[in-house]
Structure formats: structure tokens, C-alpha cells
C-alpha positions in Angstrom: 0.3 -0.3 -0.1 1.2 3.7 -1.0 0.9 5.4 2.0 1.3 9.1 0.5 -1.8 8.2 -1.9 -3.4 8.2 1.8 -1.9 11.3 3.3 -2.2 13.5 0.3 -5.4 15.1 -0.6 -7.0 13.6 -3.9 -8.4 16.9 -4.7 -4.3 18.9 -4.0 -1.4 17.1 -3.2 -0.3 19.6 -1.7 -2.3 19.7 1.2 -2.9 16.3 3.5 -6.1 14.3 2.5 -9.2 14.8 4.4 -9.1 11.0 5.7 -6.6 11.7 7.8 -7.7 15.1 8.8 -10.5 13.2 10.0 -9.1 10.5 12.2 -7.4 12.8 14.0 -10.4 15.3 14.4 -12.0 12.4 15.6 -8.9 11.4 18.1 -9.8 15.1 19.8 -12.5 15.0 22.1 -10.3 12.0 23.0 -7.6 14.3 23.9 -9.2 16.6 25.1 -10.9 13.7 27.9 -8.2 12.9 29.1 -5.8 15.6 29.3 -7.8 18.5 30.5 -6.4 20.9 27.6 -9.0 23.4 26.0 -10.4 23.1 23.2 -8.2 26.2 22.0 -4.9 24.1 22.8 -5.6 20.9 21.3 -7.0 22.2 17.6 -3.4 23.8 18.1 -2.2 20.7 18.9 -4.0 19.0 16.0 -3.2 21.7 13.9 0.9 20.8 14.2 0.4 17.2 13.9 -1.0 17.8 10.3 1.9 19.7 9.8 4.0 17.4 10.9 2.6 14.8 9.2 2.6 16.4 6.4 5.8 17.7 5.5 7.2 14.3 7.1 5.7 12.4 4.7 7.1 15.4 1.4 10.8 14.7 3.2 9.9 11.0 3.5 9.1 11.0 -0.7 12.5 13.7 -1.3 14.7 11.1 0.3 13.6 8.2 -1.4 13.3 9.9 -5.0 17.3 11.3 -4.0 18.0 8.1 -3.7 16.7 6.4 -6.3 18.3 9.1 -9.4 21.6 8.6 -7.5 21.5 4.7 -7.6 20.5 4.9 -11.4 23.2 7.7 -11.9 25.9 5.3 -10.4 24.9 2.2 -11.8 24.2 3.8 -14.9 21.1 2.8 -16.2 18.8 4.8 -16.8 16.5 2.3 -19.0 14.8 -0.6 -18.4 16.5 -2.6 -20.0 
């Protein structure tokens, strides 16, 4: 399963998917209940989690792409032949 497809929005690839946002939002009341945080603090934490998730997936994607390009360059294989 390609995790990148689950994390990125199908409408805007530069945004986090509504599925992930929905899951995180569903966990928000549980977090509020057990942590004693108010809604504003919890929403700030949720926004931070969304940003970390999105930028983390972008970083992993960039590293894998760079590794693949470097490997192609090192091996000299630019086609499947």
C-alpha cells in the first residue's frame, strides 16, 4: 500500500487528505477528555500534528526520490533494458 496516496489530498496534492484530517479530528475529543486541555490548545496541537505528518511524508518522499536518482546515476541504468 502506498502511504503517500493516503496522506496526500486527492483534490490538492500539496494538502493533507481529508481522511487523515478526519481521523485526527475524531481523536480530538478523546485527547481533550484525557488531557484536560481546552479546545483552543487541542486545536493548536492538532494543527501541529497535521503539519508534522504532511511535511514528514514530503521529506520521506524527497529522500527516496533522491536515493533512486543517485542509484541510477551510480549504476548508469537510465532505462529498464
